[in-house]
SESEBA-926155 format. One record per residue (C-alpha): x, y, z; residue in three letters. Coordinates in Angstrom, 2 decimals, always signed. Example, Ala and Ser with C-alpha at 12.3 -4.5 7.8 and 13.67 -1.06 7.14 Angstrom:
BEGIN
PT        px        py        pz   code
PT    +12.30     -4.50     +7.80    ALA
PT    +13.67     -1.06     +7.14    SER
END
This chain:
BEGIN
PT        px        py        pz   code
PT     +0.08     +0.23     -0.19    UNK
PT     +3.21     +2.19     +1.19    UNK
PT     +4.39     +1.30     -2.60    UNK
PT     +1.26     +2.63     -4.60    UNK
PT     +1.29     +5.92     -2.74    UNK
PT     +4.89     +6.38     -3.79    UNK
PT     +3.89     +5.85     -7.16    UNK
PT     +0.78     +7.79     -7.21    UNK
PT     +2.73    +10.94     -5.49    UNK
PT     +5.44    +10.62     -8.28    UNK
PT     +2.83    +10.77    -11.16    UNK
PT     +1.54    +13.62     -9.58    UNK
PT     +4.96    +15.31     -9.39    UNK
PT     +5.69    +14.74    -12.69    UNK
PT     +2.23    +15.86    -14.72    UNK
PT     +2.73    +19.77    -13.72    UNK
PT     +6.19    +19.22    -15.68    UNK
PT     +4.36    +17.92    -18.58    UNK
PT     +2.37    +20.82    -18.41    UNK
PT     +4.44    +23.12    -18.42    UNK
PT     +6.58    +21.70    -21.30    UNK
PT     +3.20    +21.40    -23.30    UNK
PT     +2.32    +25.16    -22.72    UNK
PT     +5.87    +26.40    -23.74    UNK
PT     +5.69    +24.55    -27.09    UNK
PT     +1.95    +25.76    -27.76    UNK
PT     +2.98    +29.09    -27.14    UNK
PT     +6.33    +28.71    -29.29    UNK
PT     +3.57    +27.50    -31.94    UNK
PT     +1.28    +30.26    -31.94    UNK
PT     +3.64    +32.78    -31.36    UNK
PT     +5.31    +30.95    -35.14    UNK
PT     +2.07    +31.19    -36.69    UNK
PT     +1.76    +34.69    -35.33    UNK
PT     +4.59    +35.63    -36.86    UNK
PT     +4.39    +33.62    -39.95    UNK
PT     +1.07    +35.41    -40.57    UNK
PT     +2.49    +38.90    -39.90    UNK
PT     +4.73    +38.59    -42.34    UNK
PT     +2.72    +36.53    -44.98    UNK
PT     +0.13    +39.68    -44.73    UNK
PT     +2.74    +41.96    -44.76    UNK
PT     +3.83    +40.31    -48.50    UNK
PT     +1.02    +39.84    -49.51    UNK
PT     -0.19    +44.01    -48.95    UNK
PT     +3.12    +45.12    -50.61    UNK
PT     +2.53    +42.44    -53.38    UNK
PT     -0.97    +43.84    -53.93    UNK
PT     +0.03    +47.85    -53.93    UNK
PT     +3.01    +46.78    -56.20    UNK
PT     +0.13    +45.34    -58.46    UNK
PT     -2.41    +47.89    -58.37    UNK
PT     +0.38    +50.53    -58.80    UNK
PT     +1.29    +48.67    -61.88    UNK
PT     -1.70    +48.11    -63.08    UNK
PT     -2.69    +51.97    -62.27    UNK
PT     +0.13    +53.12    -64.25    UNK
PT     -1.08    +50.95    -67.13    UNK
PT     -4.78    +51.87    -66.96    UNK
PT     -3.63    +55.71    -66.98    UNK
PT     -1.38    +55.06    -69.76    UNK
PT     -3.74    +52.89    -71.95    UNK
PT     -7.41    +53.88    -71.18    UNK
PT     -9.43    +56.87    -71.24    UNK
PT    -11.53    +58.14    -67.82    UNK
PT    -14.42    +56.92    -68.77    UNK
PT    -12.23    +53.21    -69.53    UNK
PT    -10.33    +53.65    -66.31    UNK
PT    -13.80    +54.25    -63.97    UNK
PT    -14.78    +50.94    -65.49    UNK
PT    -11.77    +48.94    -64.49    UNK
PT    -12.05    +50.50    -61.10    UNK
PT    -15.38    +49.12    -60.66    UNK
PT    -14.43    +46.17    -61.96    UNK
PT    -11.49    +45.88    -59.42    UNK
PT    -13.23    +46.44    -57.05    UNK
PT    -16.22    +44.10    -57.98    UNK
PT    -18.94    +46.67    -58.44    UNK
PT    -19.25    +45.08    -61.86    UNK
PT    -18.59    +41.68    -63.50    UNK
PT    -16.27    +41.29    -66.47    UNK
PT    -19.37    +39.89    -68.67    UNK
PT    -20.96    +43.36    -67.70    UNK
PT    -17.91    +45.40    -68.73    UNK
PT    -17.22    +43.98    -72.21    UNK
PT    -20.95    +44.27    -72.86    UNK
PT    -20.63    +48.22    -72.02    UNK
PT    -17.14    +48.51    -74.32    UNK
PT    -19.14    +46.73    -77.02    UNK
PT    -22.04    +48.94    -76.39    UNK
PT    -19.61    +51.91    -76.81    UNK
PT    -17.89    +51.13    -79.57    UNK
PT    -21.45    +51.56    -81.59    UNK
PT    -22.70    +54.05    -79.94    UNK
PT    -20.11    +56.69    -79.38    UNK
PT    -18.94    +57.40    -82.68    UNK
PT    -22.67    +57.66    -83.85    UNK
PT    -23.44    +60.02    -81.00    UNK
PT    -20.09    +62.23    -81.94    UNK
PT    -20.95    +62.18    -85.39    UNK
PT    -24.90    +62.84    -84.70    UNK
PT    -23.50    +65.99    -82.13    UNK
PT    -21.03    +67.37    -84.84    UNK
PT    -23.48    +67.28    -87.74    UNK
PT    -25.98    +69.00    -85.61    UNK
PT    -23.81    +71.95    -84.76    UNK
PT    -22.35    +72.22    -88.32    UNK
PT    -26.08    +72.45    -89.32    UNK
PT    -27.21    +75.06    -86.74    UNK
PT    -23.89    +77.18    -87.37    UNK
PT    -24.32    +76.91    -90.91    UNK
PT    -28.26    +77.83    -90.86    UNK
PT    -27.25    +80.79    -88.66    UNK
PT    -24.25    +81.94    -91.15    UNK
PT    -27.42    +81.68    -94.04    UNK
PT    -30.32    +83.36    -91.82    UNK
PT    -27.70    +86.39    -91.30    UNK
PT    -26.68    +86.82    -94.99    UNK
PT    -30.55    +86.55    -95.89    UNK
PT    -31.09    +89.78    -93.57    UNK
PT    -27.98    +91.45    -95.06    UNK
PT    -29.19    +90.81    -98.68    UNK
PT    -32.61    +91.72    -97.86    UNK
PT    -30.84    +95.18    -96.33    UNK
PT    -29.40    +95.72    -99.33    UNK
PT    -31.73    +95.02   -101.84    UNK
PT    -33.82    +97.70    -99.59    UNK
PT    -31.61   +100.50   -100.21    UNK
PT    -31.33   +100.00   -104.12    UNK
PT    -32.80   +103.12   -105.64    UNK
PT    -33.90   +103.65   -109.28    UNK
PT    -30.89   +105.68   -110.25    UNK
PT    -31.70   +108.70   -110.38    UNK
PT    -28.83   +110.67   -109.73    UNK
PT    -25.75   +109.18   -111.56    UNK
PT    -22.77   +110.47   -113.92    UNK
PT    -21.04   +109.27   -116.80    UNK
PT    -17.51   +110.32   -117.73    UNK
PT    -15.43   +109.39   -120.62    UNK
PT    -12.15   +108.58   -119.87    UNK
PT     -8.34   +108.69   -122.06    UNK
PT     -8.75   +105.29   -122.91    UNK
PT    -12.29   +105.74   -124.59    UNK
PT    -13.88   +103.90   -122.02    UNK
PT    -17.76   +105.12   -120.64    UNK
PT    -17.62   +105.28   -116.77    UNK
PT    -20.66   +104.90   -115.18    UNK
PT    -20.68   +106.53   -111.74    UNK
PT    -23.45   +105.65   -109.25    UNK
PT    -25.24   +107.39   -106.07    UNK
PT    -24.43   +104.39   -103.13    UNK
PT    -26.47   +101.63   -103.97    UNK
PT    -28.16   +102.39   -107.46    UNK
PT    -28.67    +99.64   -109.95    UNK
PT    -31.08   +100.91   -112.28    UNK
PT    -30.19   +103.30   -114.99    UNK
PT    -31.41   +106.41   -115.79    UNK
PT    -33.08   +107.82   -118.45    UNK
PT    -30.12   +110.11   -118.71    UNK
PT    -27.49   +107.79   -118.10    UNK
PT    -29.18   +105.56   -120.96    UNK
PT    -29.09   +108.15   -123.44    UNK
PT    -25.13   +108.55   -122.40    UNK
PT    -24.53   +104.73   -123.21    UNK
PT    -26.80   +105.13   -126.77    UNK
PT    -24.60   +108.04   -128.03    UNK
PT    -21.76   +106.20   -126.94    UNK
PT    -22.02   +102.87   -128.62    UNK
PT    -23.19   +104.59   -131.49    UNK
PT    -19.75   +106.44   -131.93    UNK
PT    -17.94   +103.52   -130.97    UNK
PT    -19.71   +101.52   -133.65    UNK
PT    -18.92   +104.38   -136.13    UNK
PT    -15.39   +104.26   -135.69    UNK
PT    -14.84   +100.86   -135.81    UNK
PT    -16.09   +100.86   -139.23    UNK
PT    -18.42    +98.02   -139.22    UNK
PT    -16.15    +95.54   -137.63    UNK
PT    -17.17    +93.43   -134.47    UNK
PT    -16.48    +95.00   -131.26    UNK
PT    -16.00    +93.19   -128.35    UNK
PT    -17.34    +95.31   -124.76    UNK
PT    -16.09    +94.61   -121.20    UNK
PT    -18.68    +95.94   -118.48    UNK
PT    -15.79    +96.11   -115.64    UNK
PT    -17.04    +96.78   -111.79    UNK
PT    -14.83    +97.39   -108.54    UNK
PT    -15.14    +95.27   -105.33    UNK
PT    -16.22    +97.42   -102.80    UNK
PT    -14.54    +97.14    -99.41    UNK
PT    -16.94    +98.78    -97.44    UNK
PT    -20.26    +96.65    -98.24    UNK
PT    -21.51    +94.10    -95.75    UNK
PT    -19.79    +91.42    -97.84    UNK
PT    -18.41    +90.31   -100.70    UNK
PT    -21.12    +88.72   -101.81    UNK
PT    -23.48    +91.89   -101.41    UNK
PT    -20.90    +93.38   -103.29    UNK
PT    -20.82    +91.33   -106.56    UNK
PT    -24.46    +91.24   -106.38    UNK
PT    -24.74    +95.16   -106.53    UNK
PT    -22.34    +94.58   -109.47    UNK
PT    -23.66    +92.10   -111.38    UNK
PT    -27.15    +93.77   -111.01    UNK
PT    -25.28    +97.03   -112.37    UNK
PT    -23.45    +95.00   -115.41    UNK
PT    -26.81    +93.44   -116.10    UNK
PT    -28.44    +96.35   -116.93    UNK
PT    -25.94    +97.80   -118.93    UNK
PT    -25.52    +94.73   -120.74    UNK
PT    -29.35    +94.52   -121.80    UNK
PT    -29.08    +97.92   -123.04    UNK
PT    -26.18    +97.20   -125.36    UNK
PT    -28.08    +94.34   -126.84    UNK
PT    -30.79    +95.84   -127.08    UNK
PT    -28.83    +98.25   -129.24    UNK
PT    -28.12    +95.50   -131.63    UNK
PT    -24.49    +93.74   -130.20    UNK
PT    -24.51    +90.17   -129.74    UNK
PT    -24.66    +88.90   -125.90    UNK
PT    -21.31    +86.78   -126.83    UNK
PT    -19.85    +90.01   -127.25    UNK
PT    -20.32    +91.56   -123.80    UNK
PT    -17.92    +89.96   -120.81    UNK
PT    -18.83    +90.84   -117.46    UNK
PT    -15.70    +91.34   -115.27    UNK
PT    -14.75    +91.65   -111.69    UNK
PT    -11.94    +94.27   -110.30    UNK
PT    -10.26    +94.13   -107.49    UNK
PT    -11.28    +97.65   -105.02    UNK
PT    -10.10   +100.57   -106.93    UNK
PT    -11.44   +104.03   -106.42    UNK
PT    -12.88   +106.06   -108.93    UNK
PT    -13.50   +109.54   -107.91    UNK
PT    -13.15   +108.69   -104.59    UNK
PT    -15.81   +105.67   -104.64    UNK
PT    -16.20   +102.33   -105.57    UNK
PT    -19.63   +102.55   -106.81    UNK
PT    -18.82   +102.38   -110.75    UNK
PT    -19.17   +100.63   -113.56    UNK
PT    -16.65   +101.17   -116.86    UNK
PT    -17.49   +100.16   -120.50    UNK
PT    -14.27    +99.19   -122.02    UNK
PT    -14.14    +98.59   -126.05    UNK
PT    -11.63    +96.54   -128.10    UNK
PT    -11.85    +95.71   -131.52    UNK
PT    -11.81    +92.39   -132.57    UNK
PT     -8.73    +90.52   -133.94    UNK
PT    -10.82    +88.46   -136.12    UNK
END
Protein backbone atom coordinates (compact mmCIF):
# COMPACT_ATOMS: atom_id res chain seq x y z
CA UNK A 1 0.00 0.00 0.00
CA UNK A 2 2.85 2.28 0.84
CA UNK A 3 4.40 1.55 -2.56
CA UNK A 4 1.23 2.57 -4.41
CA UNK A 5 1.13 5.92 -2.64
CA UNK A 6 4.70 6.64 -3.66
CA UNK A 7 3.86 5.88 -7.30
CA UNK A 8 0.86 8.19 -7.15
CA UNK A 9 2.93 10.93 -5.58
CA UNK A 10 5.59 10.59 -8.30
CA UNK A 11 2.95 10.77 -11.04
CA UNK A 12 1.41 13.80 -9.42
CA UNK A 13 4.79 15.46 -9.28
CA UNK A 14 5.58 14.63 -12.97
CA UNK A 15 2.28 15.96 -14.38
CA UNK A 16 2.90 19.69 -13.76
CA UNK A 17 6.25 19.43 -15.56
CA UNK A 18 4.61 17.88 -18.64
CA UNK A 19 1.98 20.58 -18.65
CA UNK A 20 4.64 23.27 -18.51
CA UNK A 21 6.55 21.75 -21.44
CA UNK A 22 3.36 21.34 -23.49
CA UNK A 23 2.33 24.91 -22.74
CA UNK A 24 5.74 26.18 -23.82
CA UNK A 25 5.57 24.22 -27.06
CA UNK A 26 2.08 25.51 -27.79
CA UNK A 27 3.10 29.09 -27.06
CA UNK A 28 6.11 28.77 -29.35
CA UNK A 29 3.93 27.27 -32.08
CA UNK A 30 1.36 30.02 -31.71
CA UNK A 31 4.10 32.63 -31.75
CA UNK A 32 5.53 31.07 -34.91
CA UNK A 33 2.09 31.07 -36.52
CA UNK A 34 1.62 34.72 -35.51
CA UNK A 35 4.99 35.77 -36.93
CA UNK A 36 4.38 33.78 -40.12
CA UNK A 37 0.92 35.31 -40.52
CA UNK A 38 2.27 38.83 -40.00
CA UNK A 39 5.08 38.28 -42.50
CA UNK A 40 2.71 36.79 -45.08
CA UNK A 41 0.25 39.65 -44.54
CA UNK A 42 3.01 42.22 -45.00
CA UNK A 43 4.31 40.52 -48.13
CA UNK A 44 0.79 40.19 -49.48
CA UNK A 45 0.04 43.87 -48.77
CA UNK A 46 3.25 44.97 -50.47
CA UNK A 47 2.56 42.71 -53.42
CA UNK A 48 -0.99 44.04 -53.71
CA UNK A 49 0.20 47.65 -53.55
CA UNK A 50 2.80 46.93 -56.19
CA UNK A 51 0.27 45.23 -58.43
CA UNK A 52 -2.24 48.04 -57.92
CA UNK A 53 0.41 50.64 -58.73
CA UNK A 54 1.44 48.78 -61.87
CA UNK A 55 -2.18 48.30 -62.90
CA UNK A 56 -2.93 51.97 -62.23
CA UNK A 57 0.06 52.97 -64.33
CA UNK A 58 -1.08 50.83 -67.23
CA UNK A 59 -4.62 52.14 -66.90
CA UNK A 60 -3.45 55.76 -66.93
CA UNK A 61 -1.40 55.17 -70.06
CA UNK A 62 -3.67 52.90 -72.05
CA UNK A 63 -7.25 53.95 -71.36
CA UNK A 64 -9.39 57.04 -71.25
CA UNK A 65 -10.98 58.47 -68.13
CA UNK A 66 -14.22 56.64 -68.84
CA UNK A 67 -12.43 53.35 -69.37
CA UNK A 68 -10.42 53.93 -66.20
CA UNK A 69 -13.63 54.35 -64.23
CA UNK A 70 -15.03 51.10 -65.61
CA UNK A 71 -11.86 49.15 -64.85
CA UNK A 72 -11.80 50.54 -61.32
CA UNK A 73 -15.38 49.35 -60.90
CA UNK A 74 -14.32 45.93 -62.18
CA UNK A 75 -11.40 45.74 -59.75
CA UNK A 76 -13.68 46.84 -56.92
CA UNK A 77 -16.16 44.11 -57.79
CA UNK A 78 -18.96 46.53 -58.67
CA UNK A 79 -19.34 45.05 -62.16
CA UNK A 80 -18.53 41.71 -63.71
CA UNK A 81 -16.21 41.13 -66.68
CA UNK A 82 -19.27 40.26 -68.78
CA UNK A 83 -20.91 43.56 -67.90
CA UNK A 84 -17.72 45.45 -68.75
CA UNK A 85 -17.47 43.68 -72.10
CA UNK A 86 -21.10 44.46 -72.92
CA UNK A 87 -20.58 48.10 -71.96
CA UNK A 88 -17.48 48.40 -74.16
CA UNK A 89 -19.25 46.84 -77.13
CA UNK A 90 -22.12 49.28 -76.70
CA UNK A 91 -19.72 52.25 -76.53
CA UNK A 92 -17.97 51.11 -79.71
CA UNK A 93 -21.24 51.30 -81.66
CA UNK A 94 -22.93 54.20 -79.88
CA UNK A 95 -20.17 56.75 -79.18
CA UNK A 96 -18.94 57.31 -82.78
CA UNK A 97 -22.50 57.72 -84.03
CA UNK A 98 -23.32 59.99 -81.10
CA UNK A 99 -20.26 62.17 -81.75
CA UNK A 100 -21.03 62.26 -85.47
CA UNK A 101 -24.64 63.28 -84.83
CA UNK A 102 -23.55 66.01 -82.42
CA UNK A 103 -20.93 67.33 -84.86
CA UNK A 104 -23.42 67.31 -87.74
CA UNK A 105 -26.04 69.05 -85.62
CA UNK A 106 -23.55 71.76 -84.60
CA UNK A 107 -22.46 72.27 -88.20
CA UNK A 108 -26.06 72.52 -89.40
CA UNK A 109 -26.87 75.02 -86.65
CA UNK A 110 -23.87 77.19 -87.54
CA UNK A 111 -24.69 76.97 -91.25
CA UNK A 112 -28.32 77.92 -90.68
CA UNK A 113 -27.23 80.93 -88.63
CA UNK A 114 -24.85 82.05 -91.39
CA UNK A 115 -27.53 81.64 -94.06
CA UNK A 116 -30.09 83.56 -92.03
CA UNK A 117 -27.59 86.35 -91.38
CA UNK A 118 -26.72 86.55 -95.07
CA UNK A 119 -30.42 86.69 -95.98
CA UNK A 120 -30.91 89.61 -93.61
CA UNK A 121 -27.96 91.46 -95.13
CA UNK A 122 -29.15 90.85 -98.69
CA UNK A 123 -32.69 91.95 -97.85
CA UNK A 124 -31.29 95.11 -96.29
CA UNK A 125 -29.18 95.87 -99.36
CA UNK A 126 -32.04 95.18 -101.76
CA UNK A 127 -34.23 97.51 -99.74
CA UNK A 128 -31.62 100.24 -100.09
CA UNK A 129 -31.31 99.86 -103.87
CA UNK A 130 -32.77 102.88 -105.67
CA UNK A 131 -33.86 103.56 -109.23
CA UNK A 132 -30.69 105.46 -110.12
CA UNK A 133 -31.86 109.06 -110.38
CA UNK A 134 -28.51 110.60 -109.48
CA UNK A 135 -25.79 109.23 -111.78
CA UNK A 136 -22.85 110.75 -113.60
CA UNK A 137 -20.98 109.59 -116.69
CA UNK A 138 -17.43 110.30 -117.81
CA UNK A 139 -15.36 109.50 -120.90
CA UNK A 140 -11.84 108.48 -119.87
CA UNK A 141 -8.58 108.89 -121.78
CA UNK A 142 -8.64 105.24 -122.85
CA UNK A 143 -11.98 105.92 -124.60
CA UNK A 144 -13.94 104.02 -121.96
CA UNK A 145 -17.25 105.19 -120.54
CA UNK A 146 -17.52 105.26 -116.74
CA UNK A 147 -20.87 105.36 -114.97
CA UNK A 148 -20.69 106.71 -111.41
CA UNK A 149 -23.53 105.47 -109.20
CA UNK A 150 -24.97 106.95 -106.05
CA UNK A 151 -24.52 104.47 -103.18
CA UNK A 152 -26.47 101.30 -104.02
CA UNK A 153 -28.06 102.44 -107.29
CA UNK A 154 -28.42 99.57 -109.76
CA UNK A 155 -31.00 100.77 -112.29
CA UNK A 156 -30.05 103.22 -115.01
CA UNK A 157 -31.63 106.64 -115.30
CA UNK A 158 -33.04 107.75 -118.65
CA UNK A 159 -30.20 110.22 -119.00
CA UNK A 160 -27.56 107.51 -118.41
CA UNK A 161 -29.23 105.22 -120.96
CA UNK A 162 -29.13 108.03 -123.53
CA UNK A 163 -25.41 108.55 -122.85
CA UNK A 164 -24.71 104.81 -123.29
CA UNK A 165 -26.60 104.73 -126.61
CA UNK A 166 -24.73 107.79 -127.91
CA UNK A 167 -21.41 106.33 -126.78
CA UNK A 168 -22.23 103.02 -128.48
CA UNK A 169 -23.08 104.73 -131.78
CA UNK A 170 -19.78 106.58 -131.70
CA UNK A 171 -17.78 103.39 -131.00
CA UNK A 172 -19.50 101.41 -133.75
CA UNK A 173 -18.99 104.20 -136.29
CA UNK A 174 -15.31 104.36 -135.42
CA UNK A 175 -15.01 100.57 -135.77
CA UNK A 176 -16.18 100.85 -139.37
CA UNK A 177 -18.33 97.76 -139.34
CA UNK A 178 -15.81 95.54 -137.57
CA UNK A 179 -17.08 93.47 -134.64
CA UNK A 180 -16.50 95.13 -131.27
CA UNK A 181 -16.07 93.39 -127.94
CA UNK A 182 -17.36 95.12 -124.82
CA UNK A 183 -16.09 94.60 -121.28
CA UNK A 184 -18.26 95.68 -118.38
CA UNK A 185 -15.92 96.13 -115.41
CA UNK A 186 -16.99 96.83 -111.82
CA UNK A 187 -14.99 97.14 -108.61
CA UNK A 188 -15.42 95.14 -105.43
CA UNK A 189 -16.51 97.48 -102.67
CA UNK A 190 -14.50 97.01 -99.43
CA UNK A 191 -17.15 98.96 -97.52
CA UNK A 192 -19.94 96.51 -98.38
CA UNK A 193 -21.26 94.16 -95.69
CA UNK A 194 -19.79 91.15 -97.51
CA UNK A 195 -18.09 90.40 -100.80
CA UNK A 196 -21.22 88.54 -101.92
CA UNK A 197 -23.30 91.68 -101.40
CA UNK A 198 -20.81 93.77 -103.37
CA UNK A 199 -20.82 91.24 -106.23
CA UNK A 200 -24.62 91.11 -106.29
CA UNK A 201 -24.83 94.88 -106.71
CA UNK A 202 -22.10 94.84 -109.37
CA UNK A 203 -23.83 92.05 -111.28
CA UNK A 204 -27.16 93.90 -111.24
CA UNK A 205 -25.49 97.01 -112.66
CA UNK A 206 -23.65 95.00 -115.33
CA UNK A 207 -26.81 93.19 -116.45
CA UNK A 208 -28.71 96.46 -116.80
CA UNK A 209 -25.96 97.94 -118.99
CA UNK A 210 -25.69 94.68 -120.94
CA UNK A 211 -29.42 94.79 -121.70
CA UNK A 212 -29.01 98.27 -123.17
CA UNK A 213 -26.16 97.08 -125.41
CA UNK A 214 -28.09 94.02 -126.59
CA UNK A 215 -31.14 96.16 -127.30
CA UNK A 216 -28.90 98.24 -129.57
CA UNK A 217 -28.05 95.13 -131.65
CA UNK A 218 -24.83 94.10 -129.87
CA UNK A 219 -24.44 90.31 -129.82
CA UNK A 220 -24.62 88.81 -126.30
CA UNK A 221 -21.35 86.92 -126.84
CA UNK A 222 -19.65 90.27 -127.48
CA UNK A 223 -20.35 91.47 -123.92
CA UNK A 224 -18.17 90.23 -121.05
CA UNK A 225 -18.79 90.94 -117.36
CA UNK A 226 -15.72 91.34 -115.15
CA UNK A 227 -14.95 92.15 -111.52
CA UNK A 228 -11.82 93.98 -110.40
CA UNK A 229 -10.12 94.25 -107.05
CA UNK A 230 -11.14 97.31 -105.00
CA UNK A 231 -10.26 100.35 -107.10
CA UNK A 232 -11.42 103.92 -106.57
CA UNK A 233 -12.68 106.23 -109.29
CA UNK A 234 -13.53 109.74 -108.17
CA UNK A 235 -13.03 108.69 -104.53
CA UNK A 236 -15.59 105.89 -104.71
CA UNK A 237 -16.13 102.25 -105.60
CA UNK A 238 -19.64 102.60 -107.02
CA UNK A 239 -18.78 102.66 -110.69
CA UNK A 240 -19.05 100.63 -113.89
CA UNK A 241 -16.66 100.98 -116.80
CA UNK A 242 -17.60 100.11 -120.41
CA UNK A 243 -14.36 99.26 -122.16
CA UNK A 244 -14.26 98.49 -125.89
CA UNK A 245 -11.76 96.76 -128.16
CA UNK A 246 -11.87 95.87 -131.85
CA UNK A 247 -12.18 92.12 -132.45
CA UNK A 248 -8.95 90.88 -134.09
CA UNK A 249 -10.91 88.28 -136.00
